[in-house]
A tleap script that builds the chain and sets N, CA, C and O, in Angstrom:
source leaprc.protein.ff14SB
mol = sequence {
  NMET LYS PHE THR ILE ALA ILE HIE CYS GLY
  SER GLY THR ILE LEU ASN THR GLU MET THR
  PRO ASP PHE GLU HIE ALA TYR PRO GLU GLY
  PHE HIE GLN ALA LEU ASP ALA ALA TYR ALA
  PHE LEU GLU TYR GLY CYS THR ALA THR ALA
  ALA VAL ILE ALA PRO VAL VAL VAL LEU ASP
  ASP ASN LEU LEU PHE THR ALA CYS ARG VAL
  ALA VAL CLEU
}
set mol.1.N position { 0.839 -1.171 0.000 }
set mol.1.CA position { 0.000 0.000 0.000 }
set mol.1.C position { 0.891 1.243 0.000 }
set mol.1.O position { 1.880 1.308 0.730 }
set mol.2.N position { 0.534 2.212 -0.815 }
set mol.2.CA position { 1.270 3.468 -0.839 }
set mol.2.C position { 0.552 4.483 0.045 }
set mol.2.O position { -0.676 4.496 0.128 }
set mol.3.N position { 1.333 5.323 0.697 }
set mol.3.CA position { 0.768 6.386 1.506 }
set mol.3.C position { 1.737 7.551 1.533 }
set mol.3.O position { 2.912 7.414 1.195 }
set mol.4.N position { 1.226 8.685 1.936 }
set mol.4.CA position { 2.022 9.902 2.031 }
set mol.4.C position { 1.973 10.401 3.466 }
set mol.4.O position { 0.930 10.350 4.118 }
set mol.5.N position { 3.102 10.880 3.948 }
set mol.5.CA position { 3.188 11.395 5.311 }
set mol.5.C position { 3.682 12.835 5.246 }
set mol.5.O position { 4.687 13.128 4.598 }
set mol.6.N position { 2.979 13.719 5.913 }
set mol.6.CA position { 3.407 15.114 6.031 }
set mol.6.C position { 3.519 15.434 7.516 }
set mol.6.O position { 2.616 15.137 8.297 }
set mol.7.N position { 4.626 16.034 7.890 }
set mol.7.CA position { 4.853 16.370 9.300 }
set mol.7.C position { 5.213 17.840 9.417 }
set mol.7.O position { 6.097 18.337 8.718 }
set mol.8.N position { 4.516 18.525 10.308 }
set mol.8.CA position { 4.837 19.920 10.621 }
set mol.8.C position { 5.531 19.903 11.977 }
set mol.8.O position { 4.963 19.432 12.963 }
set mol.9.N position { 6.732 20.406 12.029 }
set mol.9.CA position { 7.563 20.269 13.239 }
set mol.9.C position { 7.467 21.438 14.201 }
set mol.9.O position { 8.285 21.541 15.115 }
set mol.10.N position { 6.517 22.300 14.030 }
set mol.10.CA position { 6.380 23.430 14.938 }
set mol.10.C position { 6.615 24.733 14.205 }
set mol.10.O position { 6.765 24.756 12.983 }
set mol.11.N position { 6.644 25.795 14.948 }
set mol.11.CA position { 6.831 27.102 14.334 }
set mol.11.C position { 7.925 27.857 15.065 }
set mol.11.O position { 8.395 27.445 16.125 }
set mol.12.N position { 8.305 28.938 14.488 }
set mol.12.CA position { 9.372 29.732 15.080 }
set mol.12.C position { 10.564 29.798 14.144 }
set mol.12.O position { 10.604 29.122 13.116 }
set mol.13.N position { 11.509 30.602 14.505 }
set mol.13.CA position { 12.680 30.819 13.663 }
set mol.13.C position { 13.936 30.669 14.499 }
set mol.13.O position { 14.014 31.148 15.630 }
set mol.14.N position { 14.906 30.002 13.925 }
set mol.14.CA position { 16.218 29.933 14.544 }
set mol.14.C position { 17.125 30.839 13.715 }
set mol.14.O position { 17.320 30.615 12.520 }
set mol.15.N position { 17.660 31.831 14.344 }
set mol.15.CA position { 18.543 32.754 13.638 }
set mol.15.C position { 19.850 32.055 13.274 }
set mol.15.O position { 20.314 31.167 13.988 }
set mol.16.N position { 20.427 32.466 12.161 }
set mol.16.CA position { 21.709 31.893 11.744 }
set mol.16.C position { 22.771 32.028 12.829 }
set mol.16.O position { 23.638 31.166 12.968 }
set mol.17.N position { 22.699 33.102 13.590 }
set mol.17.CA position { 23.683 33.314 14.655 }
set mol.17.C position { 23.531 32.300 15.789 }
set mol.17.O position { 24.464 32.081 16.561 }
set mol.18.N position { 22.347 31.681 15.885 }
set mol.18.CA position { 22.090 30.694 16.926 }
set mol.18.C position { 22.228 29.259 16.428 }
set mol.18.O position { 22.160 28.318 17.218 }
set mol.19.N position { 22.421 29.088 15.123 }
set mol.19.CA position { 22.512 27.754 14.538 }
set mol.19.C position { 23.932 27.224 14.667 }
set mol.19.O position { 24.856 27.703 14.010 }
set mol.20.N position { 24.082 26.239 15.518 }
set mol.20.CA position { 25.385 25.603 15.706 }
set mol.20.C position { 25.432 24.332 14.843 }
set mol.20.O position { 24.390 23.863 14.386 }
set mol.21.N position { 26.604 23.784 14.621 }
set mol.21.CA position { 26.673 22.516 13.888 }
set mol.21.C position { 25.852 21.408 14.554 }
set mol.21.O position { 25.258 20.577 13.866 }
set mol.22.N position { 25.818 21.395 15.882 }
set mol.22.CA position { 25.020 20.389 16.588 }
set mol.22.C position { 23.532 20.554 16.290 }
set mol.22.O position { 22.839 19.575 16.012 }
set mol.23.N position { 23.040 21.802 16.349 }
set mol.23.CA position { 21.636 22.062 16.014 }
set mol.23.C position { 21.358 21.699 14.566 }
set mol.23.O position { 20.329 21.098 14.254 }
set mol.24.N position { 22.268 22.062 13.694 }
set mol.24.CA position { 22.076 21.808 12.269 }
set mol.24.C position { 21.931 20.308 11.993 }
set mol.24.O position { 21.215 19.912 11.073 }
set mol.25.N position { 22.594 19.492 12.771 }
set mol.25.CA position { 22.470 18.039 12.635 }
set mol.25.C position { 21.231 17.517 13.368 }
set mol.25.O position { 20.562 16.604 12.883 }
set mol.26.N position { 20.930 18.084 14.517 }
set mol.26.CA position { 19.869 17.566 15.374 }
set mol.26.C position { 18.465 17.784 14.793 }
set mol.26.O position { 17.598 16.925 14.952 }
set mol.27.N position { 18.232 18.906 14.132 }
set mol.27.CA position { 16.896 19.178 13.599 }
set mol.27.C position { 16.455 18.157 12.554 }
set mol.27.O position { 15.379 17.577 12.700 }
set mol.28.N position { 17.238 17.916 11.512 }
set mol.28.CA position { 16.804 16.889 10.554 }
set mol.28.C position { 16.718 15.506 11.187 }
set mol.28.O position { 15.862 14.707 10.808 }
set mol.29.N position { 17.587 15.214 12.140 }
set mol.29.CA position { 17.548 13.921 12.822 }
set mol.29.C position { 16.223 13.750 13.570 }
set mol.29.O position { 15.597 12.693 13.496 }
set mol.30.N position { 15.802 14.787 14.287 }
set mol.30.CA position { 14.523 14.736 15.003 }
set mol.30.C position { 13.351 14.595 14.053 }
set mol.30.O position { 12.414 13.844 14.323 }
set mol.31.N position { 13.400 15.315 12.939 }
set mol.31.CA position { 12.349 15.227 11.932 }
set mol.31.C position { 12.276 13.801 11.379 }
set mol.31.O position { 11.188 13.240 11.248 }
set mol.32.N position { 13.417 13.227 11.061 }
set mol.32.CA position { 13.437 11.873 10.496 }
set mol.32.C position { 12.976 10.829 11.512 }
set mol.32.O position { 12.362 9.831 11.132 }
set mol.33.N position { 13.257 11.039 12.779 }
set mol.33.CA position { 12.759 10.120 13.808 }
set mol.33.C position { 11.235 10.146 13.850 }
set mol.33.O position { 10.596 9.102 13.976 }
set mol.34.N position { 10.658 11.337 13.745 }
set mol.34.CA position { 9.196 11.463 13.735 }
set mol.34.C position { 8.613 10.819 12.482 }
set mol.34.O position { 7.614 10.103 12.551 }
set mol.35.N position { 9.235 11.075 11.351 }
set mol.35.CA position { 8.778 10.485 10.096 }
set mol.35.C position { 8.869 8.962 10.136 }
set mol.35.O position { 7.951 8.270 9.695 }
set mol.36.N position { 9.964 8.450 10.658 }
set mol.36.CA position { 10.141 7.003 10.776 }
set mol.36.C position { 9.080 6.376 11.684 }
set mol.36.O position { 8.599 5.275 11.417 }
set mol.37.N position { 8.720 7.083 12.754 }
set mol.37.CA position { 7.692 6.569 13.669 }
set mol.37.C position { 6.351 6.448 12.949 }
set mol.37.O position { 5.670 5.428 13.062 }
set mol.38.N position { 5.974 7.487 12.210 }
set mol.38.CA position { 4.708 7.442 11.470 }
set mol.38.C position { 4.729 6.322 10.433 }
set mol.38.O position { 3.770 5.561 10.309 }
set mol.39.N position { 5.816 6.230 9.702 }
set mol.39.CA position { 5.940 5.210 8.672 }
set mol.39.C position { 5.858 3.806 9.270 }
set mol.39.O position { 5.183 2.936 8.719 }
set mol.40.N position { 6.529 3.587 10.373 }
set mol.40.CA position { 6.526 2.267 11.008 }
set mol.40.C position { 5.118 1.860 11.424 }
set mol.40.O position { 4.736 0.702 11.256 }
set mol.41.N position { 4.345 2.794 11.964 }
set mol.41.CA position { 2.983 2.472 12.374 }
set mol.41.C position { 2.126 2.103 11.174 }
set mol.41.O position { 1.350 1.149 11.232 }
set mol.42.N position { 2.264 2.859 10.076 }
set mol.42.CA position { 1.484 2.552 8.882 }
set mol.42.C position { 1.940 1.244 8.245 }
set mol.42.O position { 1.118 0.434 7.818 }
set mol.43.N position { 3.229 1.047 8.185 }
set mol.43.CA position { 3.767 -0.170 7.579 }
set mol.43.C position { 3.328 -1.415 8.364 }
set mol.43.O position { 3.092 -2.471 7.779 }
set mol.44.N position { 3.224 -1.284 9.668 }
set mol.44.CA position { 2.829 -2.399 10.525 }
set mol.44.C position { 1.335 -2.685 10.425 }
set mol.44.O position { 0.869 -3.747 10.838 }
set mol.45.N position { 0.583 -1.723 9.869 }
set mol.45.CA position { -0.852 -1.921 9.696 }
set mol.45.C position { -1.708 -1.272 10.761 }
set mol.45.O position { -2.895 -1.577 10.871 }
set mol.46.N position { -1.129 -0.389 11.542 }
set mol.46.CA position { -1.893 0.327 12.562 }
set mol.46.C position { -2.842 1.318 11.902 }
set mol.46.O position { -2.771 1.559 10.696 }
set mol.47.N position { -3.707 1.873 12.689 }
set mol.47.CA position { -4.653 2.853 12.171 }
set mol.47.C position { -3.946 4.150 11.805 }
set mol.47.O position { -2.841 4.424 12.274 }
set mol.48.N position { -4.589 4.936 10.970 }
set mol.48.CA position { -4.049 6.245 10.609 }
set mol.48.C position { -3.962 7.136 11.844 }
set mol.48.O position { -3.044 7.949 11.959 }
set mol.49.N position { -4.898 6.991 12.757 }
set mol.49.CA position { -4.864 7.784 13.987 }
set mol.49.C position { -3.597 7.482 14.783 }
set mol.49.O position { -2.944 8.400 15.278 }
set mol.50.N position { -3.250 6.218 14.908 }
set mol.50.CA position { -2.021 5.852 15.616 }
set mol.50.C position { -0.795 6.399 14.895 }
set mol.50.O position { 0.177 6.808 15.530 }
set mol.51.N position { -0.847 6.402 13.571 }
set mol.51.CA position { 0.279 6.921 12.786 }
set mol.51.C position { 0.411 8.434 12.902 }
set mol.51.O position { 1.492 8.978 12.681 }
set mol.52.N position { -0.664 9.110 13.240 }
set mol.52.CA position { -0.608 10.557 13.485 }
set mol.52.C position { -0.062 10.830 14.882 }
set mol.52.O position { 0.733 11.750 15.073 }
set mol.53.N position { -0.479 10.047 15.836 }
set mol.53.CA position { -0.054 10.249 17.223 }
set mol.53.C position { 1.431 9.939 17.407 }
set mol.53.O position { 2.118 10.639 18.152 }
set mol.54.N position { 1.926 8.918 16.748 }
set mol.54.CA position { 3.324 8.481 16.935 }
set mol.54.C position { 4.341 9.591 16.690 }
set mol.54.O position { 5.193 9.810 17.552 }
set mol.55.N position { 4.301 10.306 15.560 }
set mol.55.CA position { 5.309 11.354 15.368 }
set mol.55.C position { 5.101 12.558 16.294 }
set mol.55.O position { 6.059 13.248 16.641 }
set mol.56.N position { 3.865 12.803 16.686 }
set mol.56.CA position { 3.614 13.903 17.629 }
set mol.56.C position { 4.302 13.603 18.955 }
set mol.56.O position { 4.892 14.492 19.568 }
set mol.57.N position { 4.226 12.360 19.394 }
set mol.57.CA position { 4.888 11.963 20.641 }
set mol.57.C position { 6.404 12.120 20.493 }
set mol.57.O position { 7.070 12.621 21.399 }
set mol.58.N position { 6.942 11.691 19.354 }
set mol.58.CA position { 8.389 11.820 19.118 }
set mol.58.C position { 8.806 13.285 19.154 }
set mol.58.O position { 9.799 13.632 19.794 }
set mol.59.N position { 8.054 14.144 18.472 }
set mol.59.CA position { 8.405 15.570 18.448 }
set mol.59.C position { 8.205 16.217 19.813 }
set mol.59.O position { 8.984 17.082 20.213 }
set mol.60.N position { 7.165 15.800 20.526 }
set mol.60.CA position { 6.911 16.370 21.842 }
set mol.60.C position { 8.021 16.009 22.823 }
set mol.60.O position { 8.315 16.776 23.739 }
set mol.61.N position { 8.627 14.863 22.637 }
set mol.61.CA position { 9.722 14.439 23.509 }
set mol.61.C position { 11.054 15.097 23.141 }
set mol.61.O position { 12.024 14.998 23.892 }
set mol.62.N position { 11.101 15.765 21.991 }
set mol.62.CA position { 12.320 16.408 21.516 }
set mol.62.C position { 12.236 17.903 21.815 }
set mol.62.O position { 11.364 18.591 21.285 }
set mol.63.N position { 13.120 18.401 22.648 }
set mol.63.CA position { 13.062 19.807 23.075 }
set mol.63.C position { 13.327 20.802 21.955 }
set mol.63.O position { 13.092 21.997 22.134 }
set mol.64.N position { 13.806 20.346 20.811 }
set mol.64.CA position { 14.073 21.248 19.695 }
set mol.64.C position { 12.809 21.676 18.967 }
set mol.64.O position { 12.822 22.666 18.235 }
set mol.65.N position { 11.727 20.950 19.157 }
set mol.65.CA position { 10.509 21.219 18.400 }
set mol.65.C position { 9.402 21.743 19.313 }
set mol.65.O position { 9.370 21.455 20.510 }
set mol.66.N position { 8.503 22.516 18.720 }
set mol.66.CA position { 7.379 23.080 19.467 }
set mol.66.C position { 6.077 22.357 19.126 }
set mol.66.O position { 5.007 22.966 19.115 }
set mol.67.N position { 6.173 21.074 18.853 }
set mol.67.CA position { 5.035 20.317 18.356 }
set mol.67.C position { 3.794 20.450 19.241 }
set mol.67.O position { 2.708 20.719 18.728 }
set mol.68.N position { 3.926 20.274 20.513 }
set mol.68.CA position { 2.757 20.319 21.417 }
set mol.68.C position { 2.976 21.227 22.604 }
set mol.68.O position { 2.065 21.420 23.409 }
set mol.69.N position { 4.144 21.779 22.728 }
set mol.69.CA position { 4.519 22.459 23.957 }
set mol.69.C position { 4.096 23.924 23.998 }
set mol.69.O position { 3.559 24.382 25.007 }
set mol.70.N position { 4.322 24.641 22.949 }
set mol.70.CA position { 4.071 26.087 22.972 }
set mol.70.C position { 3.558 26.545 21.616 }
set mol.70.O position { 3.618 25.814 20.627 }
set mol.71.N position { 3.064 27.743 21.594 }
set mol.71.CA position { 2.664 28.372 20.330 }
set mol.71.C position { 3.566 29.563 20.099 }
set mol.71.O position { 3.923 30.269 21.042 }
set mol.72.N position { 3.929 29.787 18.874 }
set mol.72.CA position { 4.726 30.950 18.520 }
set mol.72.C position { 3.845 31.841 17.665 }
set mol.72.O position { 3.416 31.450 16.579 }
set mol.73.N position { 3.582 33.029 18.155 }
set mol.73.CA position { 2.731 33.966 17.424 }
set mol.73.C position { 3.526 35.099 16.868 }
set mol.73.O position { 2.969 35.985 16.220 }
savepdb mol mol.pdb
quit
């Protein structure tokens, strides 16, 4: 079965002056962990709802993302 996954990792801006090599590596890594979680749930045959919740939990556990923690206005 083919499916598409879209993940929004939060909002806000990281200024270039604040972007360290560690951050530059950590952000895509966190995104890919969330994407992998969603994909694994769908591949295993779980419900779409479970596949939505899985990456949200991954992002919420990662302090780099504002997935569920705060709003940036």
